[in-house]
C-alpha positions in Angstrom: 0.0 0.0 -0.2 1.2 3.4 -1.1 1.0 5.6 1.7 0.9 9.5 1.2 -0.1 12.8 2.8 -3.0 13.2 0.5 -4.1 9.8 0.2 -4.5 8.9 4.4 -7.9 10.1 5.5 -8.9 11.7 9.0 -12.4 11.8 10.4 -13.3 14.9 13.0 -15.6 13.9 15.1 -17.7 17.2 16.8 -20.3 16.6 19.1 -23.7 17.8 18.1 -24.5 18.7 21.9 -21.8 19.9 24.4 -18.4 21.0 23.5 -15.8 18.2 23.5 -16.0 14.6 23.3 -16.8 12.2 26.0 -13.6 10.0 26.9 -16.0 7.0 26.8 -17.1 7.8 23.2 -13.3 8.0 22.2 -12.6 4.7 24.1 -15.4 2.9 22.2 -14.6 4.2 18.7 -10.7 4.3 19.4 -10.3 8.4 18.6 -7.7 10.8 19.4 -9.2 13.8 21.4 -7.1 16.9 21.5 -8.1 18.4 24.5 -5.2 20.2 25.3 -4.8 24.1 25.6 -5.8 26.3 22.5 -7.3 22.4 21.0 -11.0 22.2 20.4 -12.2 19.1 22.3 -12.8 17.0 18.9 -12.5 13.2 18.4 -9.9 12.5 15.3 -9.5 9.3 13.8 -7.5 8.0 10.8 -7.4 5.6 8.0 -5.2 4.5 5.4 -8.1 5.7 2.8 -10.8 7.4 2.1 -12.9 4.2 1.3 -12.0 2.7 4.5 -13.2 5.9 6.4 -16.3 5.7 4.9 -16.8 2.2 5.7 -15.8 2.9 9.2 -18.7 5.8 9.4 -21.6 3.2 7.9 -21.0 0.9 10.6 -23.3 1.2 13.4 -21.6 2.9 16.6 -23.5 3.0 19.8 -22.0 6.5 21.7 -23.5 8.5 24.2 -23.5 11.5 21.9 -24.4 12.3 18.1 -21.1 13.4 16.2 -20.8 15.3 13.2 -18.5 14.1 11.1 -16.2 15.5 8.3 -13.4 13.7 6.3 -10.1 15.3 5.2 -6.4 14.7 4.4 -3.3 14.0 6.4 -2.0 16.7 4.5 -4.8 19.5 5.9 -4.1 17.7 9.4 -0.7 19.1 9.5 -1.7 22.5 8.4 -3.6 23.5 11.5 -2.1 26.0 13.4 -2.2 27.6 16.7 -3.0 31.1 15.4 -6.4 29.3 13.9 -7.0 27.7 17.0 -5.7 24.3 15.4 -8.9 24.3 13.1 -8.7 22.3 9.9 -8.6 24.1 6.7 -11.5 22.3 5.5 -12.7 22.8 1.4 -16.2 24.0 1.0 -16.8 20.6 -0.7 -15.2 19.0 2.7 -17.4 21.4 5.1 -20.4 20.5 3.2 -20.3 16.8 3.3 -21.5 15.6 6.8 -21.8 12.3 7.9 -23.5 11.6 11.7 -22.6 8.9 13.8 -24.0 8.3 17.5 
């Protein structure tokens, strides 16, 4: 498999209620939660390809909250800066393509 910063796909899990992902939900779905100073408290999970990420999103998840999910590349993850509050620079197409789990 060829790994590339443009092929590796991340999923951002934003809670629809509250402001951060719970630790229990993060453990259930294997996500990394950024809760350090200046981070947003959203969950992030990475996959080797977009197809695997979409396959994971379609599976049934029994989480305590409902999460809004967006897909983005590893390159975009690396472009997040402290000056923007570590916000991912989504494209307009990525921002409009939303999936829900939970």
